[in-house]
C-alpha positions as CSV (number, residue, x, y, z in Angstrom):
1,M,73.0,111.1,106.9
2,I,76.3,108.7,105.9
3,P,79.4,109.1,108.6
4,R,82.3,110.8,107.8
5,Y,85.4,109.3,108.9
6,G,88.9,110.6,109.2
7,E,89.5,113.8,108.9
8,P,87.0,117.3,109.1
9,P,86.8,119.6,105.3
10,E,89.1,122.5,105.5
11,T,87.2,125.8,106.1
12,G,87.6,127.3,103.0
13,R,88.5,124.5,100.7
14,R,86.5,123.2,98.0
15,Y,85.4,119.8,98.1
16,R,85.2,117.5,94.4
17,R,82.3,114.4,95.2
18,R,83.5,111.2,94.2
19,H,81.5,108.4,94.4
20,G,83.4,105.1,94.8
21,V,82.4,101.6,95.8
22,Y,84.5,99.2,97.5
23,G,84.8,95.6,99.1
24,V,85.2,94.1,102.4
25,L,86.4,90.8,100.2
26,W,86.0,87.6,103.0
27,R,87.0,83.9,102.1
28,D,88.0,81.3,104.8
29,G,88.7,83.3,107.5
30,R,90.8,86.2,105.8
31,I,90.4,89.2,104.0
32,L,91.6,90.3,100.5
33,L,93.9,93.9,100.3
34,T,95.5,95.6,97.9
35,H,98.2,97.5,98.9
36,Q,99.2,100.0,96.9
37,T,102.5,102.1,96.6
38,E,102.3,105.2,95.0
39,P,101.1,107.6,96.2
40,H,102.5,106.7,99.5
41,P,102.4,102.5,100.6
42,E,99.5,101.8,101.8
43,F,96.9,98.7,102.3
44,Q,92.9,99.5,101.0
45,L,89.9,97.5,100.6
46,P,89.6,96.8,96.9
47,G,88.2,99.3,94.9
48,G,87.5,102.9,93.6
49,G,85.6,105.5,91.4
50,I,82.7,104.7,89.6
51,D,83.7,105.2,85.7
52,P,80.4,107.3,83.8
53,G,78.0,104.5,82.5
54,E,79.3,101.9,84.6
55,S,77.0,100.8,87.9
56,P,78.5,100.2,91.1
57,L,78.5,96.8,91.7
58,Q,80.0,97.2,87.4
59,A,82.3,99.7,89.2
60,L,83.4,96.6,92.1
61,H,84.2,94.3,89.6
62,R,86.7,95.6,88.0
63,E,88.3,98.1,90.3
64,V,89.1,94.2,92.2
65,R,90.1,92.3,88.8
66,E,92.9,96.0,88.0
67,E,94.0,95.4,91.9
68,T,94.4,92.5,92.9
69,G,93.3,89.9,90.0
70,W,90.6,88.3,91.7
71,R,87.1,87.7,90.4
72,I,84.2,87.9,93.3
73,A,81.1,87.4,94.0
74,P,79.0,90.7,95.8
75,Q,77.4,89.5,98.5
76,R,75.3,92.3,100.1
77,R,75.5,96.0,100.8
78,L,77.1,96.7,104.4
79,G,76.7,101.2,104.1
80,A,78.8,104.0,103.1
81,F,80.8,106.7,104.7
82,R,82.1,109.7,103.6
83,R,86.4,110.6,104.0
84,F,88.0,114.3,103.1
85,T,91.0,113.9,101.2
86,Y,94.0,115.3,99.0
87,M,94.2,112.7,95.9
88,P,97.5,113.8,94.5
89,E,97.0,111.0,91.2
90,Y,94.6,113.6,90.5
91,D,95.7,117.0,92.0
92,L,92.6,116.9,94.0
93,W,90.4,117.7,97.6
94,A,87.7,115.3,97.4
95,E,84.7,114.3,99.6
96,K,84.8,110.7,98.6
97,L,81.4,109.3,99.2
98,C,82.1,105.1,100.0
99,T,79.8,102.6,99.7
100,I,81.2,99.4,101.0
101,Y,80.3,96.0,100.0
102,L,80.4,92.3,100.9
103,A,81.9,90.1,98.9
104,R,83.3,86.9,98.0
105,P,86.9,85.8,96.4
106,L,85.8,83.6,93.8
107,R,88.7,82.9,91.8
108,P,92.6,84.5,91.3
109,I,92.2,85.2,87.0
110,A,95.3,86.9,86.6
111,P,97.4,89.4,88.2
112,P,96.5,92.9,89.3
113,S,97.0,95.2,86.4
114,E,96.9,98.4,88.4
115,P,100.6,99.3,88.2
116,G,101.4,99.3,92.0
117,H,98.9,97.6,93.6
118,S,99.1,94.0,94.9
119,A,97.4,91.7,97.0
120,H,97.0,90.4,99.6
121,W,95.3,87.9,102.4
122,L,95.0,89.1,105.7
123,H,93.5,87.7,109.7
124,P,90.7,90.5,109.9
125,A,91.7,91.9,112.7
126,D,95.5,92.2,111.3
127,A,93.3,93.9,107.9
128,A,91.5,96.2,110.5
129,R,95.1,97.6,111.9
130,Q,96.7,98.0,108.3
131,V,94.0,99.4,106.3
132,G,95.1,103.2,105.6
133,N,91.6,105.3,106.7
134,P,89.1,104.8,109.9
135,G,86.4,103.9,107.7
136,D,87.7,101.0,105.9
137,A,88.7,99.5,109.6
138,A,84.8,100.0,110.5
139,F,83.8,97.9,108.3
140,V,86.1,95.1,108.2
141,I,85.0,95.4,112.2
142,G,81.6,95.3,111.4
143,V,82.4,92.6,108.6
144,M,84.6,90.6,111.7
145,R,81.9,90.8,114.7
146,K,79.1,89.8,112.2
147,I,80.7,86.6,110.8
148,L,82.8,85.7,113.5
149,S,80.8,85.9,116.8
């Protein structure tokens, strides 16, 4: 069973399942996050939806590049969680199935190409407090405990 973080689904509401992939990007004791300005300002783990014909790792590379401008080397799959949310950019109520990878940022290759996104390096404890959903925070805390212990 995939754990759920955040609000439970609303009774009677239809949700569309959306598969996505996200990265805890750890390097030199800090975590690389993306800050998205719309639809509301929020720090997030870089990542997003998997396009048709894309593998999860291809999507992770593409999303991280678009949202941070960095090239990465995925290290391992950490797990998955689901959350129920409204996605105003798609006018969609979604059950997001989020697969999380630990990845190492290798080098910046360009500024973020995704409008309204910027890349930020944070101390892991700050990253866990700043990310906009409890699933992201749980995975940041899990990585922090493993790496720093």
